[in-house]
N, CA, C and O atoms as CSV, one atom per row, in Angstrom:
chain,resi,resn,atom,element,x,y,z
A,1,MET,N,N,-45.836,-0.375,13.401
A,1,MET,CA,C,-44.997,-0.698,12.302
A,1,MET,C,C,-43.791,0.079,12.342
A,1,MET,O,O,-43.898,1.210,12.815
A,2,ASN,N,N,-42.658,-0.303,11.940
A,2,ASN,CA,C,-41.353,0.327,12.301
A,2,ASN,C,C,-41.295,1.201,10.843
A,2,ASN,O,O,-41.763,0.828,9.768
A,3,GLU,N,N,-40.674,2.314,11.089
A,3,GLU,CA,C,-40.300,3.170,9.763
A,3,GLU,C,C,-38.769,3.322,9.663
A,3,GLU,O,O,-38.028,3.508,10.629
A,4,ILE,N,N,-38.374,3.216,8.329
A,4,ILE,CA,C,-37.073,3.165,7.807
A,4,ILE,C,C,-36.846,4.843,7.591
A,4,ILE,O,O,-37.560,5.449,6.792
A,5,ASN,N,N,-35.826,5.510,8.347
A,5,ASN,CA,C,-35.740,6.647,8.226
A,5,ASN,C,C,-34.918,6.880,6.613
A,5,ASN,O,O,-34.006,6.201,6.143
A,6,THR,N,N,-35.537,7.948,6.079
A,6,THR,CA,C,-34.981,8.411,4.892
A,6,THR,C,C,-33.568,8.839,4.750
A,6,THR,O,O,-33.258,9.725,5.546
A,7,HIS,N,N,-32.829,8.529,4.117
A,7,HIS,CA,C,-31.374,9.033,3.865
A,7,HIS,C,C,-30.746,8.995,2.399
A,7,HIS,O,O,-31.043,8.116,1.590
A,8,ASN,N,N,-29.950,9.915,2.159
A,8,ASN,CA,C,-29.432,10.311,0.850
A,8,ASN,C,C,-27.842,9.938,0.769
A,8,ASN,O,O,-27.273,9.855,1.857
A,9,HIS,N,N,-27.192,9.743,-0.221
A,9,HIS,CA,C,-25.811,9.805,-0.384
A,9,HIS,C,C,-25.197,10.632,-1.316
A,9,HIS,O,O,-24.253,10.274,-2.020
A,10,ASP,N,N,-25.758,11.834,-1.337
A,10,ASP,CA,C,-25.355,12.776,-2.368
A,10,ASP,C,C,-24.265,13.641,-2.023
A,10,ASP,O,O,-23.897,14.414,-2.908
A,11,GLY,N,N,-23.725,13.668,-1.019
A,11,GLY,CA,C,-22.617,14.302,-0.715
A,11,GLY,C,C,-22.816,15.769,-0.147
A,11,GLY,O,O,-21.953,16.390,0.474
A,12,VAL,N,N,-24.044,16.213,-0.445
A,12,VAL,CA,C,-24.288,17.694,-0.050
A,12,VAL,C,C,-25.138,17.494,0.917
A,12,VAL,O,O,-24.883,18.286,1.825
A,13,ASN,N,N,-26.027,16.820,1.168
A,13,ASN,CA,C,-27.096,16.768,2.223
A,13,ASN,C,C,-27.062,15.823,3.105
A,13,ASN,O,O,-27.766,15.866,4.114
A,14,SER,N,N,-26.219,14.819,2.834
A,14,SER,CA,C,-26.055,13.906,3.804
A,14,SER,C,C,-25.064,14.203,5.117
A,14,SER,O,O,-24.194,15.073,5.071
A,15,ILE,N,N,-25.296,13.408,6.245
A,15,ILE,CA,C,-24.425,13.682,7.209
A,15,ILE,C,C,-22.864,13.542,7.120
A,15,ILE,O,O,-22.495,12.426,6.754
A,16,LYS,N,N,-21.939,14.397,7.365
A,16,LYS,CA,C,-20.504,14.203,6.755
A,16,LYS,C,C,-19.876,13.512,7.942
A,16,LYS,O,O,-20.088,13.833,9.111
A,17,ILE,N,N,-19.039,12.479,7.518
A,17,ILE,CA,C,-18.009,11.729,8.470
A,17,ILE,C,C,-16.878,12.395,8.370
A,17,ILE,O,O,-16.548,12.845,7.272
A,18,LYS,N,N,-16.118,12.568,9.442
A,18,LYS,CA,C,-14.871,13.011,9.531
A,18,LYS,C,C,-13.844,11.975,9.006
A,18,LYS,O,O,-13.851,10.774,9.275
A,19,SER,N,N,-13.031,12.577,8.276
A,19,SER,CA,C,-11.977,11.690,7.739
A,19,SER,C,C,-10.742,11.799,8.491
A,19,SER,O,O,-10.243,12.884,8.789
A,20,TYR,N,N,-10.242,10.647,8.802
A,20,TYR,CA,C,-8.867,10.369,9.522
A,20,TYR,C,C,-7.797,9.792,8.550
A,20,TYR,O,O,-8.046,9.078,7.579
A,21,ASN,N,N,-6.823,10.124,8.874
A,21,ASN,CA,C,-5.476,9.458,8.048
A,21,ASN,C,C,-5.077,8.368,8.977
A,21,ASN,O,O,-4.222,8.462,9.857
A,22,VAL,N,N,-5.749,7.387,8.700
A,22,VAL,CA,C,-5.391,6.164,9.323
A,22,VAL,C,C,-4.275,5.444,8.575
A,22,VAL,O,O,-4.373,5.267,7.361
A,23,ILE,N,N,-3.144,4.995,9.316
A,23,ILE,CA,C,-1.814,4.526,8.583
A,23,ILE,C,C,-2.045,3.165,9.203
A,23,ILE,O,O,-2.051,3.067,10.430
A,24,PRO,N,N,-2.211,2.241,8.528
A,24,PRO,CA,C,-2.376,0.763,8.834
A,24,PRO,C,C,-0.988,0.254,9.086
A,24,PRO,O,O,0.039,0.676,8.555
A,25,THR,N,N,-1.109,-0.837,10.085
A,25,THR,CA,C,0.122,-1.510,10.666
A,25,THR,C,C,-0.088,-3.030,10.240
A,25,THR,O,O,-1.168,-3.521,10.567
A,26,TYR,N,N,0.810,-3.831,9.554
A,26,TYR,CA,C,0.294,-5.090,9.171
A,26,TYR,C,C,1.531,-5.991,9.727
A,26,TYR,O,O,2.672,-5.530,9.774
A,27,ILE,N,N,1.239,-7.202,10.109
A,27,ILE,CA,C,2.212,-8.153,10.506
A,27,ILE,C,C,2.239,-9.237,9.371
A,27,ILE,O,O,1.331,-9.993,9.025
A,28,MET,N,N,3.624,-9.106,8.839
A,28,MET,CA,C,3.911,-9.927,7.490
A,28,MET,C,C,5.118,-10.717,7.763
A,28,MET,O,O,5.907,-10.375,8.644
A,29,THR,N,N,5.324,-11.976,6.887
A,29,THR,CA,C,6.468,-12.385,6.910
A,29,THR,C,C,7.163,-11.717,5.722
A,29,THR,O,O,6.506,-10.966,5.002
A,30,SER,N,N,8.376,-11.937,5.495
A,30,SER,CA,C,9.394,-11.303,4.402
A,30,SER,C,C,8.637,-11.625,2.892
A,30,SER,O,O,8.585,-10.812,1.969
A,31,THR,N,N,8.159,-12.784,2.874
A,31,THR,CA,C,7.472,-13.096,1.527
A,31,THR,C,C,6.193,-12.372,1.260
A,31,THR,O,O,5.904,-11.951,0.140
A,32,GLU,N,N,5.519,-12.252,2.196
A,32,GLU,CA,C,4.366,-11.366,2.273
A,32,GLU,C,C,4.655,-9.962,1.936
A,32,GLU,O,O,4.044,-9.312,1.087
A,33,LEU,N,N,5.589,-9.559,2.632
A,33,LEU,CA,C,5.922,-8.026,2.380
A,33,LEU,C,C,6.245,-7.825,1.064
A,33,LEU,O,O,5.725,-6.876,0.478
A,34,THR,N,N,7.114,-8.646,0.419
A,34,THR,CA,C,7.709,-8.653,-0.806
A,34,THR,C,C,6.610,-8.571,-1.860
A,34,THR,O,O,6.749,-7.827,-2.831
A,35,ARG,N,N,5.349,-9.438,-1.664
A,35,ARG,CA,C,4.261,-9.366,-2.615
A,35,ARG,C,C,3.446,-8.187,-2.297
A,35,ARG,O,O,2.771,-7.721,-3.215
A,36,TYR,N,N,3.400,-7.628,-1.132
A,36,TYR,CA,C,2.720,-6.420,-0.788
A,36,TYR,C,C,3.404,-5.204,-1.489
A,36,TYR,O,O,2.676,-4.349,-1.994
A,37,LEU,N,N,4.801,-5.072,-1.550
A,37,LEU,CA,C,5.346,-3.857,-2.119
A,37,LEU,C,C,5.403,-3.925,-3.604
A,37,LEU,O,O,5.711,-2.986,-4.338
A,38,SER,N,N,5.068,-5.159,-3.985
A,38,SER,CA,C,5.105,-5.333,-5.809
A,38,SER,C,C,3.756,-4.844,-6.229
A,38,SER,O,O,3.651,-4.545,-7.418
A,39,ARG,N,N,2.714,-4.710,-5.471
A,39,ARG,CA,C,1.447,-4.299,-5.965
A,39,ARG,C,C,1.481,-2.666,-6.342
A,39,ARG,O,O,2.289,-1.856,-5.886
A,40,PRO,N,N,0.397,-2.386,-7.295
A,40,PRO,CA,C,0.379,-0.796,-7.610
A,40,PRO,C,C,0.151,0.011,-6.256
A,40,PRO,O,O,-0.450,-0.497,-5.309
A,41,ALA,N,N,0.576,1.066,-6.232
A,41,ALA,CA,C,0.522,1.962,-5.053
A,41,ALA,C,C,0.439,3.603,-5.617
A,41,ALA,O,O,1.006,4.011,-6.631
A,42,ILE,N,N,-0.285,4.301,-4.832
A,42,ILE,CA,C,0.105,5.664,-5.044
A,42,ILE,C,C,0.776,6.419,-4.468
A,42,ILE,O,O,0.880,6.132,-3.276
A,43,GLU,N,N,1.460,7.545,-4.867
A,43,GLU,CA,C,2.459,8.412,-4.477
A,43,GLU,C,C,2.104,9.006,-2.839
A,43,GLU,O,O,1.121,9.716,-2.630
A,44,GLY,N,N,2.851,8.684,-1.988
A,44,GLY,CA,C,2.541,9.257,-0.703
A,44,GLY,C,C,2.015,8.019,0.309
A,44,GLY,O,O,2.110,8.101,1.534
A,45,GLU,N,N,1.546,7.062,-0.271
A,45,GLU,CA,C,0.877,5.936,0.595
A,45,GLU,C,C,2.037,5.552,1.697
A,45,GLU,O,O,3.245,5.467,1.476
A,46,GLU,N,N,1.427,5.366,2.801
A,46,GLU,CA,C,2.388,4.697,3.909
A,46,GLU,C,C,1.716,3.525,4.660
A,46,GLU,O,O,0.491,3.467,4.767
A,47,PHE,N,N,2.368,2.793,5.067
A,47,PHE,CA,C,2.003,1.897,5.965
A,47,PHE,C,C,3.200,1.249,6.912
A,47,PHE,O,O,4.377,1.232,6.554
A,48,ASN,N,N,2.740,0.735,8.134
A,48,ASN,CA,C,3.863,0.236,9.347
A,48,ASN,C,C,3.587,-1.433,8.895
A,48,ASN,O,O,2.558,-2.001,8.527
A,49,VAL,N,N,4.798,-1.859,9.073
A,49,VAL,CA,C,4.844,-3.322,9.083
A,49,VAL,C,C,5.866,-3.851,10.365
A,49,VAL,O,O,6.918,-3.314,10.711
A,50,TYR,N,N,5.289,-4.949,10.898
A,50,TYR,CA,C,5.734,-5.502,12.095
A,50,TYR,C,C,6.279,-6.996,11.730
A,50,TYR,O,O,5.489,-7.919,11.529
A,51,ASP,N,N,7.625,-7.149,11.664
A,51,ASP,CA,C,8.163,-8.334,11.461
A,51,ASP,C,C,8.338,-9.400,12.455
A,51,ASP,O,O,8.937,-10.438,12.172
A,52,GLY,N,N,7.837,-9.175,13.596
A,52,GLY,CA,C,7.886,-9.952,14.638
A,52,GLY,C,C,8.970,-9.717,15.763
A,52,GLY,O,O,9.039,-10.372,16.803
A,53,THR,N,N,9.708,-8.801,15.438
A,53,THR,CA,C,10.756,-8.137,16.021
A,53,THR,C,C,10.724,-6.706,16.307
A,53,THR,O,O,10.781,-6.236,17.444
A,54,THR,N,N,10.614,-5.920,15.047
A,54,THR,CA,C,10.779,-4.512,14.800
A,54,THR,C,C,9.751,-4.008,13.996
A,54,THR,O,O,9.319,-4.749,13.112
A,55,TYR,N,N,9.252,-2.830,14.140
A,55,TYR,CA,C,8.421,-2.166,13.582
A,55,TYR,C,C,9.185,-1.103,12.418
A,55,TYR,O,O,10.183,-0.425,12.664
A,56,TYR,N,N,8.539,-1.143,11.262
A,56,TYR,CA,C,9.145,-0.550,9.971
A,56,TYR,C,C,8.190,0.407,9.557
A,56,TYR,O,O,7.066,0.104,9.955
A,57,LYS,N,N,8.241,1.639,8.783
A,57,LYS,CA,C,7.605,2.468,8.390
A,57,LYS,C,C,7.900,2.558,6.802
A,57,LYS,O,O,8.998,2.963,6.418
A,58,TYR,N,N,6.872,2.164,5.873
A,58,TYR,CA,C,7.157,2.317,4.513
A,58,TYR,C,C,6.314,3.743,3.840
A,58,TYR,O,O,5.264,4.194,4.298
A,59,ILE,N,N,6.854,4.137,2.993
A,59,ILE,CA,C,6.119,5.500,2.433
A,59,ILE,C,C,6.804,5.386,0.757
A,59,ILE,O,O,7.958,5.149,0.397
A,60,ARG,N,N,5.635,5.646,0.013
A,60,ARG,CA,C,5.870,5.516,-1.354
A,60,ARG,C,C,6.427,6.918,-1.790
A,60,ARG,O,O,5.726,7.914,-1.609
A,61,ILE,N,N,7.604,7.012,-2.329
A,61,ILE,CA,C,8.306,8.614,-2.823
A,61,ILE,C,C,9.046,8.049,-4.110
A,61,ILE,O,O,9.794,7.099,-4.345
A,62,ASN,N,N,8.443,9.153,-4.875
A,62,ASN,CA,C,9.012,8.884,-6.361
A,62,ASN,C,C,8.949,7.591,-6.967
A,62,ASN,O,O,9.809,7.064,-7.672
A,63,ASN,N,N,7.665,7.064,-6.564
A,63,ASN,CA,C,7.261,5.829,-7.410
A,63,ASN,C,C,8.051,4.437,-6.830
A,63,ASN,O,O,7.978,3.315,-7.331
A,64,THR,N,N,8.742,4.796,-5.759
A,64,THR,CA,C,9.532,3.772,-4.981
A,64,THR,C,C,9.366,3.723,-3.419
A,64,THR,O,O,9.524,4.639,-2.612
A,65,TRP,N,N,8.982,2.333,-3.190
A,65,TRP,CA,C,8.989,2.264,-1.526
A,65,TRP,C,C,10.257,2.555,-0.802
A,65,TRP,O,O,11.397,2.186,-1.083
A,66,GLN,N,N,9.843,3.276,0.168
A,66,GLN,CA,C,11.239,3.796,1.004
A,66,GLN,C,C,11.015,3.257,2.479
A,66,GLN,O,O,9.892,3.320,2.981
A,67,ILE,N,N,11.982,2.782,3.094
A,67,ILE,CA,C,11.890,2.487,4.526
A,67,ILE,C,C,12.398,3.732,5.155
A,67,ILE,O,O,13.516,4.174,4.886
A,68,VAL,N,N,11.506,4.355,6.073
A,68,VAL,CA,C,11.839,5.547,6.833
A,68,VAL,C,C,11.999,5.762,8.071
A,68,VAL,O,O,12.048,6.869,8.608
A,69,GLY,N,N,12.116,4.409,8.732
A,69,GLY,CA,C,12.226,4.109,9.930
A,69,GLY,C,C,12.101,2.940,10.360
A,69,GLY,O,O,11.471,2.107,9.709
A,70,GLY,N,N,12.711,2.629,11.613
A,70,GLY,CA,C,12.559,1.047,12.178
A,70,GLY,C,C,12.724,1.403,13.643
A,70,GLY,O,O,13.070,2.522,14.020
A,71,GLY,N,N,12.417,0.236,14.561
A,71,GLY,CA,C,12.221,0.453,15.802
A,71,GLY,C,C,11.354,1.186,16.461
A,71,GLY,O,O,11.638,2.346,16.759
A,72,GLY,N,N,10.188,0.640,16.783
A,72,GLY,CA,C,9.164,1.233,17.381
A,72,GLY,C,C,8.316,2.147,16.358
A,72,GLY,O,O,7.351,2.733,16.848
A,73,GLY,N,N,8.587,2.332,14.949
A,73,GLY,CA,C,7.915,2.883,14.015
A,73,GLY,C,C,8.544,4.420,13.875
A,73,GLY,O,O,8.241,5.184,12.958
A,74,ASN,N,N,9.274,4.666,14.719
A,74,ASN,CA,C,9.925,6.087,14.605
A,74,ASN,C,C,10.828,6.450,13.328
A,74,ASN,O,O,11.642,5.610,12.944
A,75,MET,N,N,10.727,7.472,12.772
A,75,MET,CA,C,11.410,7.795,11.684
A,75,MET,C,C,12.742,8.725,12.212
A,75,MET,O,O,12.646,9.746,12.893
A,76,SER,N,N,13.901,8.162,11.765
A,76,SER,CA,C,14.999,9.008,12.168
A,76,SER,C,C,15.978,9.239,11.189
A,76,SER,O,O,16.160,8.469,10.247
A,77,GLN,N,N,16.685,10.381,11.396
A,77,GLN,CA,C,17.484,10.899,10.002
A,77,GLN,C,C,18.705,11.595,10.723
A,77,GLN,O,O,18.572,12.086,11.845
A,78,THR,N,N,19.802,11.615,10.087
A,78,THR,CA,C,20.712,12.542,10.546
A,78,THR,C,C,20.574,13.871,10.531
A,78,THR,O,O,19.680,14.198,9.751
A,79,LYS,N,N,21.150,14.886,11.134
A,79,LYS,CA,C,21.040,16.477,10.828
A,79,LYS,C,C,22.279,17.112,11.090
A,79,LYS,O,O,23.145,16.720,11.872
A,80,GLY,N,N,22.301,18.291,10.259
A,80,GLY,CA,C,23.306,19.047,10.593
A,80,GLY,C,C,23.168,20.406,9.554
A,80,GLY,O,O,22.131,20.649,8.937
A,81,THR,N,N,24.325,21.190,9.482
A,81,THR,CA,C,24.341,22.397,8.925
A,81,THR,C,C,24.962,22.404,7.360
A,81,THR,O,O,24.928,23.406,6.647
A,82,SER,N,N,25.514,21.158,6.964
A,82,SER,CA,C,25.644,20.932,5.569
A,82,SER,C,C,25.749,19.510,5.130
A,82,SER,O,O,26.324,18.722,5.881
A,83,PHE,N,N,25.297,19.131,4.087
A,83,PHE,CA,C,24.990,17.891,3.445
A,83,PHE,C,C,26.314,17.006,3.663
A,83,PHE,O,O,27.457,17.461,3.638
A,84,PRO,N,N,25.953,15.624,3.886
A,84,PRO,CA,C,27.124,14.619,3.826
A,84,PRO,C,C,27.018,13.999,2.371
A,84,PRO,O,O,26.024,14.288,1.705
A,85,SER,N,N,27.866,13.267,1.907
A,85,SER,CA,C,28.018,12.740,0.496
A,85,SER,C,C,26.509,12.068,0.223
A,85,SER,O,O,26.003,11.288,1.030
A,86,ALA,N,N,25.868,12.470,-1.004
A,86,ALA,CA,C,24.815,11.867,-1.301
A,86,ALA,C,C,25.021,10.421,-1.863
A,86,ALA,O,O,24.204,9.518,-1.686
A,87,SER,N,N,26.139,10.295,-2.528
A,87,SER,CA,C,26.293,8.899,-3.027
A,87,SER,C,C,26.515,7.793,-1.981
A,87,SER,O,O,26.168,6.645,-2.257
A,88,THR,N,N,27.046,8.068,-0.857
A,88,THR,CA,C,27.189,7.286,0.253
A,88,THR,C,C,26.143,7.332,1.123
A,88,THR,O,O,26.337,6.799,2.215
A,89,ASN,N,N,25.063,7.842,0.915
A,89,ASN,CA,C,23.708,7.991,1.571
A,89,ASN,C,C,22.367,7.690,0.806
A,89,ASN,O,O,21.286,8.156,1.166
A,90,THR,N,N,22.521,6.942,-0.187
A,90,THR,CA,C,21.400,6.625,-1.115
A,90,THR,C,C,20.170,6.083,-0.157
A,90,THR,O,O,20.282,5.219,0.713
A,91,ASP,N,N,19.029,6.757,-0.503
A,91,ASP,CA,C,17.775,6.536,-0.027
A,91,ASP,C,C,17.701,6.619,1.754
A,91,ASP,O,O,16.960,5.967,2.488
A,92,LYS,N,N,18.534,7.452,2.064
A,92,LYS,CA,C,18.582,7.938,3.621
A,92,LYS,C,C,18.234,9.557,3.547
A,92,LYS,O,O,18.446,10.364,2.643
A,93,PHE,N,N,17.673,9.703,4.727
A,93,PHE,CA,C,17.173,11.178,5.019
A,93,PHE,C,C,18.243,12.126,5.519
A,93,PHE,O,O,19.351,11.665,5.794
A,94,PHE,N,N,18.033,13.195,5.631
A,94,PHE,CA,C,19.123,14.225,6.141
A,94,PHE,C,C,18.345,15.510,6.476
A,94,PHE,O,O,17.800,16.068,5.523
A,95,TYR,N,N,18.217,16.061,7.709
A,95,TYR,CA,C,17.632,16.955,8.158
A,95,TYR,C,C,18.622,18.250,8.064
A,95,TYR,O,O,19.529,18.324,8.894
A,96,LEU,N,N,18.480,19.251,7.100
A,96,LEU,CA,C,19.202,20.523,6.948
A,96,LEU,C,C,18.764,21.697,8.104
A,96,LEU,O,O,17.810,22.434,7.854
A,97,THR,N,N,19.436,21.815,9.248
A,97,THR,CA,C,19.056,22.680,10.193
A,97,THR,C,C,18.970,23.782,9.849
A,97,THR,O,O,18.083,24.435,10.399
A,98,THR,N,N,19.896,24.533,8.728
A,98,THR,CA,C,19.885,25.811,8.571
A,98,THR,C,C,18.733,26.175,7.752
A,98,THR,O,O,18.414,27.360,7.848
A,99,THR,N,N,18.029,25.453,6.970
A,99,THR,CA,C,16.739,25.718,6.239
A,99,THR,C,C,15.554,24.961,6.868
A,99,THR,O,O,14.479,24.875,6.275
A,100,ASP,N,N,15.753,24.453,7.993
A,100,ASP,CA,C,14.455,23.560,8.723
A,100,ASP,C,C,13.868,22.650,7.636
A,100,ASP,O,O,12.641,22.710,7.564
A,101,THR,N,N,14.548,21.719,6.668
A,101,THR,CA,C,13.996,21.218,5.563
A,101,THR,C,C,14.533,19.605,5.535
A,101,THR,O,O,15.706,19.306,5.759
A,102,LEU,N,N,13.534,18.680,5.241
A,102,LEU,CA,C,13.846,17.299,5.316
A,102,LEU,C,C,14.488,17.081,3.735
A,102,LEU,O,O,14.099,17.690,2.738
A,103,TYR,N,N,15.542,16.082,3.778
A,103,TYR,CA,C,16.058,15.977,2.360
A,103,TYR,C,C,15.871,14.127,2.224
A,103,TYR,O,O,15.646,13.313,3.119
A,104,ARG,N,N,16.030,13.956,1.027
A,104,ARG,CA,C,16.459,12.285,0.941
A,104,ARG,C,C,17.369,12.253,-0.151
A,104,ARG,O,O,17.131,12.962,-1.129
A,105,SER,N,N,18.588,11.378,-0.113
A,105,SER,CA,C,19.455,11.117,-1.166
A,105,SER,C,C,18.824,10.175,-2.341
A,105,SER,O,O,18.270,9.095,-2.135
A,106,ASN,N,N,18.969,10.646,-3.314
A,106,ASN,CA,C,18.590,9.659,-4.357
A,106,ASN,C,C,19.782,8.764,-5.028
A,106,ASN,O,O,19.717,7.974,-5.970
A,107,GLY,N,N,20.988,9.193,-4.151
A,107,GLY,CA,C,22.219,8.663,-4.638
A,107,GLY,C,C,23.464,9.449,-5.574
A,107,GLY,O,O,24.629,9.135,-5.815
A,108,THR,N,N,22.647,10.568,-5.948
A,108,THR,CA,C,23.343,11.516,-6.720
A,108,THR,C,C,23.155,12.896,-6.221
A,108,THR,O,O,24.051,13.710,-6.441
A,109,ALA,N,N,22.053,13.266,-5.551
A,109,ALA,CA,C,21.857,14.564,-4.925
A,109,ALA,C,C,20.740,14.700,-3.884
A,109,ALA,O,O,19.798,13.910,-3.944
A,110,TRP,N,N,20.771,15.516,-3.064
A,110,TRP,CA,C,19.855,15.611,-2.070
A,110,TRP,C,C,18.516,16.194,-2.605
A,110,TRP,O,O,18.523,17.226,-3.276
A,111,ILE,N,N,17.407,15.554,-2.316
A,111,ILE,CA,C,16.207,15.931,-2.753
A,111,ILE,C,C,15.313,16.545,-1.704
A,111,ILE,O,O,15.288,15.953,-0.625
A,112,ASP,N,N,14.632,17.547,-1.822
A,112,ASP,CA,C,13.919,18.340,-0.761
A,112,ASP,C,C,12.650,17.472,-0.781
A,112,ASP,O,O,12.254,16.972,-1.834
A,113,GLN,N,N,12.039,17.305,0.345
A,113,GLN,CA,C,11.018,16.306,0.709
A,113,GLN,C,C,9.925,17.116,0.938
A,113,GLN,O,O,8.964,16.488,1.383
A,114,THR,N,N,9.716,18.504,0.758
A,114,THR,CA,C,8.713,19.238,1.325
A,114,THR,C,C,7.811,19.571,0.061
A,114,THR,O,O,6.786,20.238,0.193
């Protein structure tokens, strides 16, 4: 006769499963992407999307989806020792080398992303 091993799911005595931060990549049309971006999401959620030509990375920052990179899924931003105009760089990133800090423009000011 076969025996069924006893197990539990109490979170204390059960075998621990390592958690990994898996960032999903989806292949979507522009219509599918628009629908996906309109769904409820949590702050900091991120995903990659491939539109048939280019990979883009999206991340939820301040309750808004931001595209933080394109082309191979790499995030890119300008860098320097002083900020460019925030108003002409809305939703873009800037790496301030003097403080080793990443910022994002909200159109009015540069916001620390750390």
